[in-house]
C-alpha positions as CSV (number, residue, x, y, z in Angstrom):
1,M,-73.9,95.4,-21.3
2,R,-76.1,94.0,-18.5
3,W,-79.8,94.9,-18.8
4,E,-80.5,94.4,-15.0
5,T,-77.8,96.9,-13.9
6,M,-79.0,99.7,-16.1
7,T,-81.7,102.3,-15.5
8,A,-85.0,102.6,-17.4
9,P,-83.9,105.9,-19.0
10,E,-80.6,104.4,-20.1
11,L,-82.3,101.4,-21.7
12,R,-84.9,103.6,-23.4
13,A,-82.2,105.7,-24.9
14,M,-80.5,102.5,-26.3
15,A,-83.7,101.2,-28.0
16,G,-83.6,101.2,-31.8
17,P,-82.0,99.3,-34.7
18,D,-78.4,99.9,-33.5
19,T,-78.8,97.9,-30.3
20,L,-79.0,94.1,-30.1
21,P,-80.7,92.7,-27.0
22,V,-79.4,89.2,-26.1
23,L,-81.5,86.7,-24.1
24,P,-79.7,83.7,-22.5
25,I,-82.0,80.7,-22.0
26,G,-81.1,77.5,-20.1
27,S,-82.7,75.1,-17.7
28,L,-82.7,74.0,-14.1
29,E,-82.0,70.3,-14.2
30,Q,-79.8,67.4,-13.0
31,H,-76.2,67.3,-14.2
32,G,-75.0,64.2,-12.5
33,A,-73.6,64.0,-9.0
34,H,-70.6,66.2,-9.7
35,L,-72.2,69.4,-11.1
36,P,-74.9,71.7,-9.8
37,V,-78.3,72.0,-11.5
38,W,-77.8,75.3,-13.3
39,P,-74.9,74.9,-15.7
40,D,-77.1,75.4,-18.8
41,S,-78.5,78.8,-17.6
42,H,-75.2,80.1,-16.2
43,A,-73.2,79.0,-19.2
44,A,-75.6,80.7,-21.6
45,H,-75.4,83.9,-19.6
46,N,-71.6,83.9,-19.3
47,I,-71.2,83.2,-23.0
48,S,-73.6,85.9,-23.9
49,L,-71.8,88.5,-21.7
50,R,-68.4,87.5,-23.2
51,A,-69.6,87.6,-26.8
52,A,-71.3,91.0,-26.2
53,D,-68.0,92.3,-24.9
54,L,-66.2,91.1,-28.1
55,A,-68.7,92.2,-30.6
56,K,-68.5,95.6,-32.4
57,T,-72.3,95.7,-32.3
58,R,-73.8,97.4,-29.2
59,A,-75.4,94.6,-27.3
60,V,-77.2,94.5,-24.0
61,V,-77.6,91.1,-22.2
62,L,-80.8,90.3,-20.4
63,P,-80.9,88.1,-17.3
64,P,-81.2,84.4,-18.2
65,I,-84.4,82.5,-18.4
66,W,-83.7,79.5,-16.3
67,L,-86.8,77.5,-17.0
68,G,-86.6,75.2,-20.0
69,L,-88.0,71.9,-21.3
70,S,-86.4,69.4,-19.0
71,E,-89.1,66.8,-18.3
72,H,-86.7,64.0,-19.5
73,H,-84.5,64.7,-16.5
74,L,-87.3,64.5,-13.9
75,P,-86.5,61.0,-12.7
76,Y,-83.2,62.1,-11.2
77,G,-84.6,64.9,-9.0
78,G,-83.4,68.5,-8.8
79,T,-85.2,69.4,-12.1
80,I,-87.8,72.0,-12.7
81,S,-89.4,71.8,-16.2
82,S,-91.6,73.9,-18.3
83,D,-94.1,72.8,-21.0
84,Y,-94.0,74.2,-24.5
85,A,-96.9,76.6,-24.2
86,T,-95.3,78.2,-21.1
87,F,-91.9,78.3,-22.7
88,H,-93.2,79.9,-25.9
89,G,-95.2,82.3,-23.7
90,M,-92.0,83.4,-21.9
91,V,-90.1,84.0,-25.2
92,R,-93.0,85.7,-26.8
93,S,-93.4,88.0,-23.8
94,V,-89.8,89.1,-24.0
95,V,-90.1,89.8,-27.8
96,R,-93.4,91.6,-27.3
97,S,-91.8,93.8,-24.6
98,L,-88.7,94.6,-26.7
99,K,-90.9,95.5,-29.7
100,A,-93.0,97.8,-27.6
101,Q,-89.9,99.7,-26.4
102,G,-88.5,100.2,-29.9
103,F,-86.0,97.3,-30.3
104,S,-86.1,95.6,-33.7
105,K,-84.1,92.4,-33.1
106,L,-83.2,89.8,-30.6
107,L,-80.5,87.1,-30.2
108,I,-81.3,84.1,-28.0
109,V,-78.3,82.2,-26.7
110,N,-79.5,78.7,-25.7
111,G,-77.6,76.4,-23.3
112,H,-80.0,73.4,-23.1
113,G,-80.4,70.7,-25.7
114,G,-84.1,70.1,-24.8
115,N,-84.8,73.7,-25.8
116,I,-83.5,73.4,-29.4
117,E,-86.6,72.1,-31.2
118,P,-89.1,74.3,-29.1
119,L,-86.9,77.4,-29.8
120,A,-86.9,76.7,-33.5
121,V,-90.7,76.9,-33.5
122,S,-90.9,79.8,-31.1
123,V,-88.5,82.1,-32.8
124,R,-90.2,81.5,-36.1
125,E,-93.6,82.3,-34.6
126,C,-92.3,85.5,-32.9
127,A,-90.5,86.7,-36.0
128,H,-93.7,86.4,-38.0
129,E,-96.0,87.9,-35.4
130,F,-93.8,90.9,-34.5
131,A,-91.8,91.4,-37.8
132,M,-88.6,91.2,-35.9
133,A,-85.3,89.4,-36.6
134,V,-85.4,86.8,-33.8
135,V,-82.4,84.6,-34.0
136,A,-81.5,81.6,-31.7
137,V,-78.2,79.7,-31.4
138,T,-77.4,76.8,-29.1
139,W,-73.9,77.7,-28.0
140,P,-72.2,74.3,-28.9
141,N,-73.5,74.7,-32.4
142,A,-71.8,78.1,-32.8
143,A,-68.3,76.5,-33.1
144,P,-68.6,72.7,-33.5
145,A,-65.4,72.1,-35.4
146,E,-63.4,74.1,-32.8
147,I,-65.0,72.3,-29.9
148,A,-64.3,68.9,-31.5
149,K,-60.6,69.8,-31.6
150,I,-60.5,70.7,-27.9
151,L,-62.2,67.6,-26.6
152,T,-60.3,64.4,-26.2
153,T,-62.9,61.7,-25.4
154,Q,-65.9,62.8,-27.4
155,P,-66.7,64.7,-30.6
156,N,-69.2,67.3,-29.2
157,I,-70.9,68.6,-26.1
158,M,-73.1,65.9,-24.5
159,H,-74.4,66.2,-20.9
160,A,-72.4,66.8,-17.7
161,C,-69.6,65.5,-19.8
162,E,-66.0,66.4,-20.6
163,G,-67.1,69.6,-22.3
164,E,-69.7,70.8,-19.8
165,T,-67.5,69.9,-16.8
166,S,-64.5,71.7,-18.4
167,L,-66.7,74.7,-18.9
168,W,-67.7,74.6,-15.2
169,L,-64.1,74.2,-14.1
170,A,-63.3,77.4,-16.0
171,M,-66.2,79.4,-14.7
172,E,-67.1,78.0,-11.3
173,P,-64.5,75.5,-10.2
174,A,-65.5,75.5,-6.5
175,Q,-68.9,74.1,-7.5
176,V,-67.5,70.9,-9.2
177,R,-67.6,67.8,-7.0
178,T,-64.5,66.3,-8.5
179,D,-64.7,63.3,-6.2
180,R,-68.1,62.4,-7.6
181,I,-67.3,62.3,-11.3
182,P,-68.6,58.9,-12.6
183,A,-67.0,56.6,-15.1
184,P,-68.9,56.7,-18.5
185,G,-71.7,54.3,-19.1
186,N,-72.5,52.5,-22.3
187,T,-75.6,54.1,-23.9
188,P,-76.9,52.3,-27.0
189,P,-77.4,54.7,-29.9
190,A,-80.9,55.4,-31.1
191,P,-81.7,54.9,-34.8
192,A,-81.0,58.1,-36.7
193,G,-83.8,60.1,-38.4
194,Y,-86.5,59.2,-35.9
195,S,-88.1,61.6,-33.4
196,R,-89.5,60.5,-30.1
197,F,-89.4,61.3,-26.4
198,Y,-86.9,59.5,-24.3
199,S,-86.5,59.9,-20.6
200,F,-82.9,60.6,-19.9
201,W,-83.0,57.6,-17.5
202,E,-83.5,55.5,-20.6
203,R,-80.3,57.0,-22.2
204,A,-78.0,57.5,-19.2
205,A,-79.0,55.5,-16.2
206,P,-78.1,55.7,-13.4
207,T,-75.5,58.5,-13.5
208,G,-77.4,61.1,-15.5
209,V,-74.2,61.8,-17.4
210,R,-73.4,61.2,-21.1
211,G,-69.7,61.4,-21.9
212,D,-66.5,61.1,-19.9
213,A,-66.3,64.0,-17.4
214,R,-63.1,62.6,-16.0
215,A,-61.2,64.1,-18.9
216,A,-62.4,67.6,-18.1
217,T,-60.0,70.5,-17.4
218,A,-60.3,74.2,-16.8
219,E,-57.9,74.8,-19.8
220,K,-60.3,73.0,-22.1
221,G,-63.2,75.0,-20.7
222,E,-61.4,78.3,-21.4
223,A,-60.6,77.2,-24.9
224,I,-64.3,76.3,-25.5
225,L,-65.4,79.6,-24.1
226,T,-63.0,81.5,-26.4
227,A,-64.1,79.6,-29.5
228,V,-67.8,79.9,-28.9
229,T,-67.8,83.6,-27.8
230,T,-65.6,84.5,-30.8
231,A,-68.1,82.8,-33.1
232,I,-71.2,84.4,-31.5
233,A,-69.6,87.8,-31.5
234,A,-69.0,87.5,-35.2
235,A,-72.7,86.5,-35.7
236,M,-73.8,89.6,-33.8
237,D,-71.8,91.7,-36.3
238,N,-73.1,89.8,-39.3
239,P,-75.8,92.0,-41.0
240,V,-77.2,89.0,-42.9
241,L,-78.8,87.8,-39.6
242,W,-80.5,91.0,-38.7
243,T,-82.6,91.9,-41.7
244,Q,-86.3,92.5,-40.9
245,P,-88.3,89.4,-42.0
């Protein structure tokens, strides 16, 4: 299941249309005063491993790419950000390498909101260039209705919020600074339908948190993990996603 623990001959023997490589992608960025700076990368990796374990399809999970587009978090500190050219170059390099070894498809499990639009362009470019089924999913979008039923103070995953903090309490509870969880702030909504760059400081000053992390529990985190990994495992097994473009 884990690419980095296997040998080169073992991976070479797995190459082909029956094996699905999975690439987790996240970020290294601020998540308030109560969470460490790597939730997006760790969550994407953890979810990928759990989904691969559930799926009938033979899947092998690559180590996560921890560098994402996070320039909007730079004012808070603790953030290392890529630009789009570098980000696409990393994704393209993985696809190119897999293609050269005989793999014919790739699932990217994304854990960072700032990567969504860049990934949409990148996977399209890679699929066209390499004639591979390159599919990306941002994990909260794999089971939005189920997540909405689990959360009690917000309708979806936001940032360092009830959802992400619950996930971290389920996966790495010792790393949550529960005494530093802030009260939610009032962030005015932006007009719908318009695209522009906002620094996160403009949207969530000064805490760096959107949502109410005080409502987080490990039980909610486990429920979210179950819902998301079940949905992604089903997608791994869905042949409609894996036809050659």
